[in-house]
C-alpha positions in Angstrom: 154.0 74.1 -36.2 155.3 76.8 -33.9 154.8 76.0 -30.3 156.0 77.2 -26.9 155.6 75.1 -23.8 156.3 76.3 -20.2 157.1 74.0 -17.4 158.6 74.0 -13.9 155.7 75.7 -12.0 154.4 74.4 -8.7 153.7 75.2 -5.1 156.6 76.7 -3.0 156.9 78.4 0.4 157.8 82.0 0.7 161.6 82.4 0.3 161.8 79.3 -1.8 163.1 78.9 -5.4 161.7 77.7 -8.6 163.1 77.3 -12.1 160.8 77.8 -15.1 161.6 76.4 -18.6 160.3 77.5 -22.0 160.7 75.0 -24.7 160.3 76.0 -28.4 159.4 73.8 -31.3 158.8 74.5 -35.0 161.5 77.2 -35.1 164.9 77.9 -33.7 165.4 80.6 -31.0 168.6 82.0 -32.5 167.0 85.1 -34.0 164.3 85.7 -31.4 163.9 87.5 -28.2 162.1 85.6 -25.4 160.0 87.2 -22.7 158.5 86.0 -19.5 155.1 87.3 -18.4 152.7 86.6 -15.5 149.1 87.1 -14.8 147.4 86.8 -11.4 143.6 86.4 -11.1 141.8 89.7 -11.6 145.0 91.5 -12.7 146.5 92.4 -16.1 149.3 90.5 -17.7 152.6 91.8 -16.5 156.0 91.7 -18.2 158.6 90.0 -15.9 161.7 89.6 -18.0 163.0 89.5 -21.5 166.2 88.4 -23.2 167.2 89.4 -26.7 168.6 87.1 -29.5 172.1 88.5 -28.8 171.8 87.7 -25.0 172.6 91.3 -24.3 171.2 93.4 -21.4 168.3 91.3 -20.2 165.3 93.2 -18.9 163.5 92.8 -15.6 160.5 94.4 -14.0 161.5 96.3 -10.8 159.7 93.9 -8.5 161.8 90.9 -9.5 165.3 92.6 -9.9 167.9 90.8 -7.8 165.6 87.8 -7.4 164.9 86.5 -10.9 167.4 85.6 -13.6 166.6 84.9 -17.3 168.9 82.8 -19.4 168.8 81.0 -22.8 170.3 77.9 -24.4 169.9 78.2 -28.1 171.4 74.8 -28.8 168.5 73.3 -26.7 165.9 75.8 -27.9 165.2 76.6 -24.3 164.8 79.7 -22.1 164.8 79.6 -18.4 163.6 81.8 -15.5 165.3 81.2 -12.2 163.2 82.5 -9.4 164.7 83.0 -6.0 163.4 84.5 -2.7 159.8 84.0 -3.9 157.1 86.0 -2.4 153.3 85.4 -2.2 152.8 88.3 -4.6 154.8 86.3 -7.2 151.8 83.9 -7.4 150.5 83.9 -11.0 150.4 81.9 -14.2 153.7 82.5 -16.0 153.9 82.6 -19.8 156.8 82.8 -22.3 156.5 84.6 -25.6 158.7 85.4 -28.6 159.5 88.4 -30.7 162.0 88.9 -33.5 165.5 89.8 -32.5 165.0 92.3 -29.7 162.6 92.8 -26.8 159.6 94.9 -27.8 158.4 97.9 -25.8 154.9 96.3 -25.5 153.7 92.8 -24.8 151.3 93.2 -27.7 154.3 93.0 -30.1 155.1 89.4 -29.2 154.3 86.9 -31.8 153.8 83.5 -30.1 152.7 82.6 -26.6 152.8 79.5 -24.5 149.8 78.2 -22.5 151.4 79.1 -19.1 152.5 77.3 -16.0 151.1 78.0 -12.5 153.3 79.3 -9.8 151.9 79.4 -6.3 153.8 80.9 -3.3 152.1 80.1 0.0 152.9 78.9 3.5 
């Protein structure tokens, strides 16, 4: 059974750091791109970052460039999102998702999704 499980969310103060993890089961990540998305209440789901199966040229939305870093460990079937210098506007439920080989142009082209992990940035 294909499954993605996010973890690592929590409550942090502005300027703090958090590391999210995405664990895959039922398949191996070697041939799949992994994307991170987030959705705040009342807002549409937003693409945050994506890393291809070749670990080449990871993508980031402009609002997180220089603050977030995506990485993968295929041997562990894990993908991570290191989030630094967190801002209140980063508050959202964060999801990971998979697509074959390369990062799609649209979030609708991702095949499997996790259930999300809550990230809250507040004083």
